[in-house]
N, C-alpha and C positions, 0 to 999 in steps of 0.2 A: 392728358390734362396735367398742367404743372402743379406739383405738390406745393401746398401753401406752407410758407414759413411765417408763423404768427408770433411776432415779438412785441405785441402790444403790452403784455404783462405776463408774469409767471402764474397768474390766476387762470389762464386759458388752457392749461394742460389738462389732459384727460386721464382717468384712472387706468393704470396698467392692468394687464390680464391677471397678474398675481393679486393686485388690490381688489379687483372685481370678485375674484374667487373668495378672498377673505371676507368681503362684504356679504356674499351669498351665504356663507357658512356662519355668520355672526349669531351668537346667542343673544337674544333680546328680551326686554321686558318693557314696562311702562315707566319712562324716566320721570314723568311728573309725579308718579307715586314713589319714585326713588328705587325702583327695582329692576333697572336695566344693567345687567352685570358687565356688559362690554363698555358702557359709558363709565361705570365705576372704575373699571380697569384703566381706561384712558386717563381719567381725572387723577387717579392715584399715582399713575406712572409720571405724568407731567409734573404734578406737585412735588413728587420726590426728586425728580431730576433737576428741578429748579430750587430745591431746598426750602420749600414752603409747606405749610400745613395742609392746604386743600386747594382744589381747582374746580371750576364749573365749565362744562362743555357748552358752547354757544354756537349759534348759526353763523355769525360773522365776527370779524375783528372789531368792527365798529361797536357792536354790542358788548364785546368783551371789554373794550376800553371804557364804554359808558358805565358798565356795572362796577368796574374797578375804581374808576375815578369818583363816582358818586359815593363809594364807601369811604373815601378819604376827605371829600370836600362837602361841608354842609351847604344846604340851600342858601344861595346868596354869597357863598365864599368863592374864592378864585383859585384857578390853576394857572401856573405860568408855564409857557412852552415856547419853542422856537416858532417864528412866524410862518414857516412853511410846513409845520408839523401836520400830520394826518388828522389829528383830533380837531384842528381849527380850519383846515383847508378842504377836507374830504369827507367829513361826517355830517354835513348839512345842518350845522347848528344844533345837533342833537343834545349836546351837553347843556346848552342854555335852555332849549325848549323843554326837554324832558327831565332835567335834574336841577335846573335853576343855577347852574354853574357859570360863572363869568371867567373870562380869560384875559391875560395880558401876555405880550410876547416880546422876545428879543429876536434880533436878526443876526445871523452869522453865516459865513461862507459854508456851503455844503451842509447846512443844518446842524453845525456842531454846537456843543455846549460851550457857552461863553460865561465863565465864572464872574467876570467883572460886571457884565450886563445883568446877570441874575442877582448879584448883590444889590444893584441899584433898584431892581424891581421888588425884591422881597419886602413884604410888609405884613408880617404875621399877626401883629397886634395893632390894628389901625383904629381902634376905638369905635364909637357909635356912628360916625359920619362917613367912614371910608370902608372900602372892601378889604377884608383881611385875606392874606395868602394862606391857603391851607395845603397846597401841594405844588410840586414842580413835576412836569412830565417830560420825559426824554424819549426820543425815538431812535431805536438802534436795531438794524441799520436804518438810515434815514432815507425814505423813499424819494422825496423831491430834492434831496441832497445828492442824488445819484448813487444811492446804495452805500453811502459812506458809513464807516464804522466809528463809533464814539471811542475816544481814548479811555482805557480802563483807569489810567492814572488820574485823569480829570474827573471821571465818575467817582472815584474814591474821595477826591477833594470836595466834590459836590455833596456827597453823602455826609461828610463831616460837618459842612457848613449848614446844610438844611436840618440835620439832626440837632445841632446846637441851637437853631432858631425855632425848633419845634414844628418844622414843616415836613410833610410826608413826601415821598418820592414814588412816582409811577413810571413804569417802563412800558412803552409801546414797542414790544418786541415782536411785531408781526413777522419780521425776518431775522429774529434773534439767532436762529440756527445758521444763517449765513454769516453772521458776525462770529459765531463760534468756530466755524470752519475756516474763515479768513484769518483769524488770529491764533487759532489753536488753544484758546483759553476755554476752560470748562464752562458749561452753561451756568452752573451755580456761582461761578466767580462774578459774572455779571448780575445774576438774579439776587444774590445775597445783599446787594446794595439798595434794593428797592422794597417798598412795602407792598406794592401790588404790581402785577405783570400781566400783559396780554400777549399771547403768542398765537400764530396762525398756522394751520395745517394745509391750507388750500393755496399757498403761494409756492415757494420753492420745493416744499415736500410733496406737492402733487396730489393731495387729497381733493375730492370733489367739493367739499364744503367743510367749514368748521374752524373754530378758534377756541381758546380757553382763557378765562380769567383766573389768576392765581393769587392767593393771599393767605391770610390767617383763616382758621376755621370759622371764626365769628363773621369775618368779612364775606366769606363765601356762602355762609348760611343766609346772610342778608341778601346777597346777590341772587340766590335762588328765588327768594320772594319777589324781588324786582324783575327778574327774568320773566316770571309768570305774569306779573302785573303789566309788563310791556307786551304781553301776548306772545311770548317767545318760548313758552314751555313746549317740549316735544315728547312724543310718545316712544315708539320703538326706535329711538335714535341710535341704538347700538349698531345698526347697519352702517351708519356714517362713522361712528366711533371706531369701528373695525378698520375702516380705511385709514383713519389717523394712526392707529396702532401699527398697521402695515407700513405706513410712511416712516414712522419712527424707527422701525426695524430695518428698512431697506433704502431709504432715500436721503439720509443725512450726509453720509460720506461723499455721495455723488454730487453734492452741491459744489464741490471743487471743480467739477467739469464745467458747470455753469459759469463759475468765476473765470476760468481759463478762456471760455468762449467769449465772454464779455470783454476781456482784456485783448483778445485777438481782434475783435470788431473795432475796438478803440484804436488799436495800433494801425490797422489798415486805414481807417478813416482819418487819423491824425496825419498820415502821409499823403492821403488823397486830397484832403480838405484842411490845409494847415490852419491852426487856430480854432478848429471846431471842437476838439476834445483833447484832454491830456490823459494818456493811458495811465500815468502814475496816480491819477485820482480815481481810477476805477477800482474800488476796493472789493466789490462783490459781483453781483449779476445784473447791474443796471448801468446803462450807458446813456448819458444825456448829451446830445449833439447840439452845439450852438451854431445856428445858421445865420446869425445876424450879419455876417460879412459876405454872405453868398448872394444876397438879393432874392432868395427863395424862402418861402414860409415852410414850416414843418408840414402843414396841411397839404401844400402843393407837392412836396416831395413824397409824402405818403401816398397821395393819389397817383403819382407818376410810377412808383414802383409796384403798385398793386397789380398792374398788367403782367409783371414778372412773378406773381404769386407771393409777393412780400407784403405782409400786413403789419403796419406800424401805427403808433399813436403820435400824431403830429399836432403842433400848436402854432402860435404866431411865428416864433423864430427858434423853436426847439423841436427836436425829435427825441423820443425816449425809446430805447430798445432794452428789453428785459429778457435775458436768457433763461431757459428752463429745460426740463427733462424731455419735452416733446420735440426739441430742435437740437440736432447734433452739430458738430463742428462744421461739417460741410454746408449745412443749411445756414448757419450763422455767417459763414464766409460768403455765401451767395447773396445774403441780404446786404452785407457791407459793400460788396462789389456793385450791386444794383444802385445803392445810394450814391456811391462814388461816381458811377457812370452818369447818373442823373444830374449831379451837381457839376460835373465837368462839362456836360453838354450845355448847361445854362451859362 
């Protein structure tokens, strides 16, 4: 049987044997009562590494974003973000439905921060007839931007301008560790610029589940109330927190392998299908393949290569490939070659 190469997302990875052993040995308590020591250890470590006062362990990145942003934006207020940001494209309207948060967006290539566009949108004191801007959200790395990394220089300028306007900053850092490895910059150098942060353990770090919202002690205390209110309190969650701690110990530096594999995929496909991807724009572990000039849809290509044991996420004229710790360089090459063969046949 052909071994599957699953590049739909870095969320599909499975716990390593070492991670499973750590989970099995985890010391646990009841986290709703606040006495799970492994949850405490994970929350304290992530908060310290990001240079903030406190953190809360959550089941998903969407929940971490929701809790963090609602601590910054009053009901009826707005958050500004890029048009393809996860919080407006992939969280099913949760911020509007559950927190009464409205959004406005700017559009920029690869999901980048556009200071000029943000200046036009910012409206922190709109009076009684218009929605006031309470926060700006930035995604780093940017998922639908092909894993692009935000410029630290631009982020510093954004912080200066939003601070002067009295507007808060939220970082959707689901793949912040990828940005850290790609740039060599300390995590805290990114995190210091933001009032709240969400980070994910179940993407490149390979934990089976879990994210954290990070902020001030008061913000996180409020987030605990809202987490329970949303039905997301959990009991002996230290079993899952142990996986996160193991990931932080063992799976950060190896993200460089995922980045190298993504670059190799992009290089092979740029040669095989000219115009489909620019390897220079592959910053981290996500490759977005543009099929608009091939006459094939992403869905068709994904279906065609499935017979070769390659599992991909395809859409109308795009394929997304996301490298992770369950697929080595040989598997990534096999996937790229299968795609190239399919497109050449067409």
